[in-house]
C-alpha positions as CSV (number, residue, x, y, z in Angstrom):
1,X,42.2,246.8,166.8
2,X,39.2,248.1,165.3
3,X,38.7,248.6,161.2
4,X,40.4,252.4,161.0
5,X,38.9,254.4,158.8
6,X,42.2,255.0,156.2
7,X,40.2,258.2,154.4
8,X,39.0,259.4,157.4
9,X,42.5,259.7,158.7
10,X,44.6,260.6,155.1
11,X,41.9,264.0,155.3
12,X,43.3,264.8,159.2
13,X,46.6,264.6,157.8
14,X,45.9,266.1,155.1
15,X,44.6,269.1,157.1
16,X,48.0,269.4,159.5
17,X,49.9,269.6,156.8
18,X,47.6,272.6,155.1
19,X,47.9,273.9,158.6
20,X,51.5,274.2,158.7
21,X,51.3,275.5,155.6
22,X,54.2,272.5,153.9
23,X,54.0,271.3,150.7
24,X,53.4,266.8,150.1
25,X,57.2,267.5,149.0
26,X,58.0,269.1,153.0
27,X,56.5,266.2,154.4
28,X,57.5,263.6,152.6
29,X,61.0,264.5,153.5
30,X,60.3,264.9,157.0
31,X,58.9,261.6,157.0
32,X,61.5,260.4,155.3
33,X,59.1,258.8,152.6
34,X,57.6,259.6,148.8
35,X,55.8,261.8,147.8
36,X,52.9,259.1,146.5
37,X,52.8,257.8,150.4
38,X,52.0,261.3,151.5
39,X,49.4,261.4,149.0
40,X,48.8,258.5,149.0
41,X,47.4,258.1,152.9
42,X,45.9,261.9,152.5
43,X,43.4,259.6,149.8
44,X,43.1,257.4,152.1
45,X,44.2,254.7,149.3
46,X,47.4,253.4,151.4
47,X,48.2,252.4,155.3
48,X,50.4,254.3,156.9
49,X,52.5,252.3,158.8
50,X,51.8,252.5,162.9
51,X,55.9,253.9,163.0
52,X,54.7,255.9,160.3
53,X,51.3,257.6,162.0
54,X,53.6,257.4,165.1
55,X,56.2,260.3,163.6
56,X,53.3,262.2,162.5
57,X,52.1,262.5,165.8
58,X,54.7,263.8,167.2
59,X,55.5,265.9,164.1
60,X,52.2,267.6,164.0
61,X,52.0,267.9,168.3
62,X,48.9,265.7,168.6
63,X,48.2,262.0,170.2
64,X,48.3,258.7,168.1
65,X,44.9,258.3,169.0
66,X,43.7,261.4,167.1
67,X,45.2,260.3,163.7
68,X,43.9,256.8,163.8
69,X,40.4,258.6,164.7
70,X,41.2,261.1,162.5
71,X,39.9,263.8,164.7
72,X,41.3,265.7,167.1
């Protein structure tokens, strides 16, 4: 797999969350992770597991590829 741009991916996750009018806490609860994890994903400071990327894709009704690429 190519090098992933976690900052770009994080910006997209934050964009999806904001478009859904969700707080970090609400997304964390829906994903079954901590608020800190969501914040770190959005800031590109922590890698999001492929399982969580798949959950995010399903939750936001987008493809895994869109999240990985960090763009629509």
